[in-house]
N, CA, C and O atoms as a GROMACS GRO file, in nm:
protein
  224
    1UNK      N    1   1.463   2.332  -2.205
    1UNK     CA    2   1.322   2.353  -2.174
    1UNK      C    3   1.270   2.241  -2.086
    1UNK      O    4   1.286   2.125  -2.124
    2UNK      N    5   1.216   2.265  -1.982
    2UNK     CA    6   1.160   2.161  -1.898
    2UNK      C    7   1.009   2.166  -1.904
    2UNK      O    8   0.949   2.234  -1.988
    3UNK      N    9   0.952   2.096  -1.814
    3UNK     CA   10   0.807   2.100  -1.802
    3UNK      C   11   0.766   2.235  -1.743
    3UNK      O   12   0.840   2.294  -1.664
    4UNK      N   13   0.650   2.282  -1.778
    4UNK     CA   14   0.606   2.408  -1.719
    4UNK      C   15   0.583   2.391  -1.569
    4UNK      O   16   0.540   2.284  -1.524
    5UNK      N   17   0.611   2.494  -1.494
    5UNK     CA   18   0.592   2.487  -1.349
    5UNK      C   19   0.443   2.485  -1.317
    5UNK      O   20   0.362   2.553  -1.381
    6UNK      N   21   0.409   2.407  -1.217
    6UNK     CA   22   0.269   2.406  -1.176
    6UNK      C   23   0.244   2.522  -1.080
    6UNK      O   24   0.332   2.564  -1.006
    7UNK      N   25   0.125   2.571  -1.085
    7UNK     CA   26   0.089   2.684  -0.999
    7UNK      C   27   0.033   2.630  -0.869
    7UNK      O   28  -0.004   2.513  -0.860
    8UNK      N   29   0.026   2.714  -0.770
    8UNK     CA   30  -0.031   2.671  -0.642
    8UNK      C   31  -0.178   2.634  -0.660
    8UNK      O   32  -0.230   2.547  -0.590
    9UNK      N   33  -0.245   2.700  -0.755
    9UNK     CA   34  -0.385   2.665  -0.783
    9UNK      C   35  -0.394   2.522  -0.834
    9UNK      O   36  -0.480   2.446  -0.790
   10UNK      N   37  -0.306   2.485  -0.925
   10UNK     CA   38  -0.308   2.348  -0.978
   10UNK      C   39  -0.275   2.248  -0.870
   10UNK      O   40  -0.338   2.142  -0.861
   11UNK      N   41  -0.176   2.280  -0.787
   11UNK     CA   42  -0.138   2.188  -0.678
   11UNK      C   43  -0.253   2.173  -0.579
   11UNK      O   44  -0.277   2.063  -0.529
   12UNK      N   45  -0.324   2.282  -0.550
   12UNK     CA   46  -0.434   2.273  -0.454
   12UNK      C   47  -0.549   2.190  -0.510
   12UNK      O   48  -0.624   2.129  -0.434
   13UNK      N   49  -0.562   2.188  -0.641
   13UNK     CA   50  -0.670   2.108  -0.702
   13UNK      C   51  -0.630   1.962  -0.714
   13UNK      O   52  -0.717   1.875  -0.706
   14UNK      N   53  -0.502   1.934  -0.734
   14UNK     CA   54  -0.460   1.794  -0.752
   14UNK      C   55  -0.426   1.725  -0.620
   14UNK      O   56  -0.426   1.602  -0.614
   15UNK      N   57  -0.398   1.801  -0.516
   15UNK     CA   58  -0.360   1.740  -0.387
   15UNK      C   59  -0.470   1.647  -0.332
   15UNK      O   60  -0.437   1.536  -0.288
   16UNK      N   61  -0.597   1.687  -0.333
   16UNK     CA   62  -0.700   1.594  -0.281
   16UNK      C   63  -0.711   1.466  -0.364
   16UNK      O   64  -0.736   1.359  -0.310
   17UNK      N   65  -0.692   1.479  -0.494
   17UNK     CA   66  -0.698   1.360  -0.581
   17UNK      C   67  -0.582   1.268  -0.549
   17UNK      O   68  -0.599   1.146  -0.538
   18UNK      N   69  -0.463   1.325  -0.535
   18UNK     CA   70  -0.346   1.245  -0.501
   18UNK      C   71  -0.363   1.177  -0.366
   18UNK      O   72  -0.326   1.060  -0.350
   19UNK      N   73  -0.419   1.247  -0.269
   19UNK     CA   74  -0.442   1.189  -0.136
   19UNK      C   75  -0.543   1.075  -0.143
   19UNK      O   76  -0.525   0.972  -0.078
   20UNK      N   77  -0.648   1.093  -0.221
   20UNK     CA   78  -0.750   0.988  -0.236
   20UNK      C   79  -0.691   0.865  -0.304
   20UNK      O   80  -0.721   0.753  -0.265
   21UNK      N   81  -0.609   0.886  -0.405
   21UNK     CA   82  -0.546   0.772  -0.474
   21UNK      C   83  -0.450   0.698  -0.381
   21UNK      O   84  -0.443   0.576  -0.383
   22UNK      N   85  -0.376   0.773  -0.301
   22UNK     CA   86  -0.285   0.710  -0.205
   22UNK      C   87  -0.363   0.630  -0.101
   22UNK      O   88  -0.321   0.520  -0.066
   23UNK      N   89  -0.474   0.683  -0.053
   23UNK     CA   90  -0.557   0.610   0.044
   23UNK      C   91  -0.613   0.483  -0.018
   23UNK      O   92  -0.617   0.378   0.047
   24UNK      N   93  -0.656   0.491  -0.142
   24UNK     CA   94  -0.707   0.373  -0.212
   24UNK      C   95  -0.597   0.269  -0.229
   24UNK      O   96  -0.620   0.150  -0.208
   25UNK      N   97  -0.478   0.314  -0.267
   25UNK     CA   98  -0.366   0.221  -0.286
   25UNK      C   99  -0.333   0.151  -0.154
   25UNK      O  100  -0.311   0.030  -0.150
   26UNK      N  101  -0.330   0.230  -0.045
   26UNK     CA  102  -0.298   0.173   0.085
   26UNK      C  103  -0.405   0.072   0.127
   26UNK      O  104  -0.373  -0.037   0.175
   27UNK      N  105  -0.533   0.109   0.109
   27UNK     CA  106  -0.643   0.020   0.147
   27UNK      C  107  -0.639  -0.109   0.065
   27UNK      O  108  -0.657  -0.218   0.120
   28UNK      N  109  -0.615  -0.098  -0.066
   28UNK     CA  110  -0.609  -0.216  -0.152
   28UNK      C  111  -0.492  -0.304  -0.112
   28UNK      O  112  -0.507  -0.426  -0.102
   29UNK      N  113  -0.376  -0.243  -0.090
   29UNK     CA  114  -0.257  -0.320  -0.055
   29UNK      C  115  -0.275  -0.391   0.079
   29UNK      O  116  -0.238  -0.508   0.093
   30UNK      N  117  -0.331  -0.322   0.177
   30UNK     CA  118  -0.354  -0.383   0.307
   30UNK      C  119  -0.450  -0.500   0.296
   30UNK      O  120  -0.428  -0.605   0.356
   31UNK      N  121  -0.557  -0.483   0.219
   31UNK     CA  122  -0.655  -0.590   0.203
   31UNK      C  123  -0.592  -0.708   0.131
   31UNK      O  124  -0.610  -0.823   0.172
   32UNK      N  125  -0.516  -0.680   0.024
   32UNK     CA  126  -0.451  -0.787  -0.051
   32UNK      C  127  -0.354  -0.862   0.038
   32UNK      O  128  -0.348  -0.985   0.033
   33UNK      N  129  -0.278  -0.790   0.120
   33UNK     CA  130  -0.182  -0.853   0.208
   33UNK      C  131  -0.252  -0.942   0.309
   33UNK      O  132  -0.210  -1.056   0.332
   34UNK      N  133  -0.360  -0.892   0.368
   34UNK     CA  134  -0.433  -0.974   0.464
   34UNK      C  135  -0.490  -1.099   0.398
   34UNK      O  136  -0.486  -1.208   0.455
   35UNK      N  137  -0.543  -1.082   0.278
   35UNK     CA  138  -0.600  -1.197   0.209
   35UNK      C  139  -0.490  -1.297   0.173
   35UNK      O  140  -0.512  -1.418   0.183
   36UNK      N  141  -0.375  -1.248   0.131
   36UNK     CA  142  -0.263  -1.335   0.095
   36UNK      C  143  -0.213  -1.412   0.218
   36UNK      O  144  -0.173  -1.527   0.207
   37UNK      N  145  -0.216  -1.348   0.333
   37UNK     CA  146  -0.171  -1.413   0.456
   37UNK      C  147  -0.283  -1.494   0.521
   37UNK      O  148  -0.271  -1.531   0.638
   38UNK      N  149  -0.388  -1.522   0.450
   38UNK     CA  150  -0.503  -1.597   0.500
   38UNK      C  151  -0.563  -1.530   0.622
   38UNK      O  152  -0.606  -1.597   0.716
   39UNK      N  153  -0.566  -1.399   0.619
   39UNK     CA  154  -0.626  -1.319   0.726
   39UNK      C  155  -0.558  -1.342   0.860
   39UNK      O  156  -0.622  -1.335   0.965
   40UNK      N  157  -0.427  -1.370   0.856
   40UNK     CA  158  -0.348  -1.382   0.978
   40UNK      C  159  -0.275  -1.251   1.002
   40UNK      O  160  -0.258  -1.170   0.910
   41UNK      N  161  -0.233  -1.231   1.124
   41UNK     CA  162  -0.150  -1.114   1.151
   41UNK      C  163  -0.013  -1.140   1.089
   41UNK      O  164   0.023  -1.255   1.065
   42UNK      N  165   0.064  -1.035   1.064
   42UNK     CA  166   0.198  -1.056   1.010
   42UNK      C  167   0.283  -1.147   1.100
   42UNK      O  168   0.362  -1.227   1.049
   43UNK      N  169   0.268  -1.136   1.230
   43UNK     CA  170   0.345  -1.221   1.322
   43UNK      C  171   0.304  -1.367   1.307
   43UNK      O  172   0.389  -1.456   1.305
   44UNK      N  173   0.174  -1.391   1.297
   44UNK     CA  174   0.126  -1.529   1.278
   44UNK      C  175   0.177  -1.586   1.147
   44UNK      O  176   0.220  -1.701   1.141
   45UNK      N  177   0.173  -1.507   1.041
   45UNK     CA  178   0.221  -1.552   0.911
   45UNK      C  179   0.371  -1.581   0.916
   45UNK      O  180   0.417  -1.678   0.856
   46UNK      N  181   0.445  -1.497   0.986
   46UNK     CA  182   0.590  -1.517   0.999
   46UNK      C  183   0.618  -1.650   1.069
   46UNK      O  184   0.702  -1.727   1.023
   47UNK      N  185   0.549  -1.676   1.179
   47UNK     CA  186   0.568  -1.802   1.251
   47UNK      C  187   0.533  -1.922   1.162
   47UNK      O  188   0.600  -2.025   1.165
   48UNK      N  189   0.428  -1.905   1.083
   48UNK     CA  190   0.386  -2.013   0.994
   48UNK      C  191   0.493  -2.039   0.887
   48UNK      O  192   0.525  -2.154   0.858
   49UNK      N  193   0.549  -1.933   0.830
   49UNK     CA  194   0.654  -1.948   0.729
   49UNK      C  195   0.780  -2.010   0.789
   49UNK      O  196   0.845  -2.093   0.725
   50UNK      N  197   0.815  -1.972   0.910
   50UNK     CA  198   0.931  -2.031   0.977
   50UNK      C  199   0.909  -2.179   1.000
   50UNK      O  200   0.999  -2.260   0.978
   51UNK      N  201   0.789  -2.215   1.043
   51UNK     CA  202   0.757  -2.356   1.066
   51UNK      C  203   0.762  -2.434   0.936
   51UNK      O  204   0.810  -2.547   0.935
   52UNK      N  205   0.713  -2.374   0.826
   52UNK     CA  206   0.720  -2.443   0.697
   52UNK      C  207   0.864  -2.462   0.652
   52UNK      O  208   0.899  -2.566   0.597
   53UNK      N  209   0.947  -2.362   0.676
   53UNK     CA  210   1.090  -2.371   0.640
   53UNK      C  211   1.161  -2.475   0.722
   53UNK      O  212   1.246  -2.547   0.670
   54UNK      N  213   1.128  -2.485   0.849
   54UNK     CA  214   1.192  -2.584   0.935
   54UNK      C  215   1.148  -2.726   0.900
   54UNK      O  216   1.224  -2.821   0.918
   55UNK      N  217   1.026  -2.740   0.850
   55UNK     CA  218   0.973  -2.872   0.814
   55UNK      C  219   1.032  -2.922   0.682
   55UNK      O  220   1.033  -3.042   0.655
   56UNK      N  221   1.080  -2.829   0.600
   56UNK     CA  222   1.130  -2.869   0.467
   56UNK      C  223   1.268  -2.929   0.472
   56UNK      O  224   1.323  -2.967   0.369
   0.00000   0.00000   0.00000
């Protein structure tokens, strides 16, 4: 016995919620990443990390 199959009606009702949650996750992750990188671009952060590694 497995889980009951979802109907197209159920999928059509849950798809917008899933899309909204994914957008929220992406927005939160992007903001967190920017804040963690001190609002630098990924390339700037990479150069900074390389410089820190070379200085150590």
